[in-house]
N, C-alpha and C positions, 0 to 999 in steps of 0.2 A: 368278815369277821364271822366266828363260829356262832351257830344258832344255840341259842339258851336249851336247858333241859335234854340234850340230845342224846338217845340211847344209841347202843352200838351198831344197831342195824341204820340208823340215820347218820351214823358218822361214817359208817363205811360208804353209803351214798356219796355224801358230801366230799369226801377223799377222792371217790372215784370219778366223780364229775369233773373234778379240777385237775388231777394227775393222769388217769388212766386212758393210754391208747395202744389199740392192738398192735402188737410187735409182729406176729406172725400167726398162722393159722393152725398151729400146734398147741393146744391146751396145755398150758404149764403151770409152775409153783405162783408167776406173776400173775398169770390170770387167776388161778384159784384164790388168791389173798383178794382180789377184787369182786368174783363172781363167785364165791364157795358154793353157793346154793342154786346156782344157774348153771350147771356145766352142762347138762344135756341140752339146752337152749342153747347156751355158747357155740357148742359144738356142730350144733345142726345149721345154723346161719354160716360157720365157719367152712362146713362141707358146700353150702350151696355157693358160696364164694369161690371155691376151688374151681367149683364147674362151670361157673361163669368165665374166672381165667381161663381154664382150659379150652372154653368156648372161642376164646379172643386168639390163643395161641394157636388154634387151628384155624384162624383167619375168620372167624364168624362175625367178629366185631360187634362184641354185643356193646351198647350206648344207652339205650333207655329200658329200664327195669319196671316191672308192674309187681307190687307186694299184695297177694288179697288174704286178708284175713291178718293184717300186720299188727294193727293197733299201735305198739308204742313203736314200730319202728326200728327194729333190731338190725335190720340189714345195714342202717347207716352207719352201725359199729364199724363195719367191714368194708363197704363201698363208698367211697369217697361222693357226697351228693355233689363237689364242684366238678368232678370228672363223669359222674354219670346221669343221668335223667332218672332220677327216682318218683314214682307214683306210689302211695300206698291207699289201697282200699280197705275198709272194714265196715260192717253194719251197722256197728253201734258208735254214735257219734261220740258219747262220753269215753269211750276208750283211745279214741285216737290221740295221739301225740305228736302236736305240732313240732316240727323241726326245719330248721334252716335252709332254703333250698331245696325242699321236699314239698312236693304237692299231696296234699290228702284229701281223699274224698270220701264221704258216705255213701256206700253203695254195696248192694247185693251180687256175692261172688255167682248166684245163679243167674243173672241179669245184669251184667256189665255195661256201664253206662260208656263205651268205647266202638269205635269202629273195627272192623276186620284187620288184623294184621298189623298193629300199632305199635306194637312193644315188640324191641328185639328178643327180651326175655321175659317170660311171666315165671314167677315163683308163689309158694304157699306153703307155709310151713306150720305143720300141726292144726290145719283148718278142716281137711276134708273128712276126718274122722266124726267130727261135731255136725256136718251135713247130715240130715235123714236118709235113709238109706234109698229111698224112692228119688230124690234128688242129685245124687251123686253123679250120674252120668251126664246130667244137664250143667252141674257145675263144671266137672272135667272139661264138657265139650265149650264151655264159654272161655275157660283159660287157654283152652288151644285156638278159638277163635281169634282171639285178641294178640296171640303169639305169631310173631314172624319168623322167629329161628329157633329158640331152645327153650323147654318147658321144665320146670324144675321142682319137685315137691317132697314133702317129707311129711310121713304120719306112721302110726303104730299100725302093724301090719298081722294078721294071722293066716297062716296056710294050714291045709289039711293034714302034713307029714311033719307039723312042729318046726319047721325050720325059721319060719317066722312065729313068733308066740305072743305078740303084744298084747292081746286080748284076756291070754291066760293069766300074765304078771301084773296086767293092768288090775285085774281082779285080787291077785294075790296082795297088791298095795294098798288096794283099796280097802281090803280085811284090816292091814297092820294098820292104816291110817285110823280106821274107826275104834280098833282097839285102844290108840294112842290118845286120840281127841274126843272119841263119845260121840262122832256123826261123819258124814262122807266126805271126801274131798270133791268140790264141784266139777272142775275139768274131767275127772277121772270117772265121775257119775255119769256125765254128758257121753263120753266115750261108750261106756258099757249099755246106755239105754238106746244108744242111736246103732247100735251092733257095730262092732270093729270090720274096718273093711277086710275082707279075704282075697287072698293072692288070685284067685282065680276070677275075682270080681273083675278085680283090676287089669288083669290080661284080657278080659273081653270088652273092657271099654277102649284102652289104649294097648292094641296088641303090639304095637311096634315100638312101645317102650323098653329101655334098659332097666332092670330091677336090681336095686344094691342094697344088700344088710346094714342095717345102723343100730350101735348099741347091744352089745351081749346083753340078754336077759337078766342072767343073776349080776353081773357088774352093775346094771341100770338100777335093778331093786334095792342091791346094797347100798349102793350111793343115794337113792331116795330117801330110803330109811334113816341115813344117818343124818341126811341132810333136814328131816323134820326136827330134829334136836333144838332146842332153843338157843344152847350155847354151844355144844358142841358140834352141830351144823355147820358153825363159821369154820369147821375145819375140815369139812367133807369134801371140799373141790384139794386139798393139799393129801388127805387121805387117797383119794382116788388118782392122784399122779403118782404118789408113791407104791400103791398097792394094788390098785385094780385097772390102770390104765393099760397094762401089756396084755390082759385077758378080755380087753372090749372090742377085740378085730376077729371074732368067730362066733358060730351060732351058737345056740338058738337065738334070733335077734329079736330085738323088742320093735324095731321101727324099719323103716325102708327109705331109700331115695327112690325117688322115679326120675328119670331123664329121659326125653324125648327132643330130639332133634327134627327140624321142618325143613324142605327146600324153600330155599328164597324163590319167589317169583317175581 
């Protein structure tokens, strides 16, 4: 039965919970209808999933997956918990979303409650930039410690040559957000306060990692600003697919993908 006094956003969530299933890993009009204001989150987890599938194709056989800082457990929209053993860890109990066939644990990413090399893949999406700069090497060290085969991360990144400009464009977005609402967007404010990860910093901590660009800065900013609109924002995903998507694979990049494989012992 449809809930009483349902708003546009609640109606979308109601329909999505009952009808939506990921068809493929390329964000399209179908996905834009159900996730109009969450294209960036959707595509990040799709990219993570592609890398897990790539590892399987190369014979690495990923079965157990740890998602650190996952809260809502979005990876379960892409990886079937009946096929993969998924564990979700978040430091805040109130943010953890209990899901069927998924283990959820309250824990600190800088001190994970697991043995060494217990998970085939360890992933973390948009958490690293929230970690205070002095604890980032500890955080990445813990993710590597519990990982057996493949480590995959996504986060906004800044580089001295401007190839990665996540910090620069976060500041631009924060300025536009504050103009529109009169206060700062909380997550972006935390990015800026913690100081955005720098390319040299990441290379020093994980020198063997592959680093890929993710989301063109201009495309990302245009999409984010449109998605802020109360009504027009529900067309942001479709606008992205029709007018922005073709330009989304070139630098400067807002974010990065970090992929690191480990030798099995």
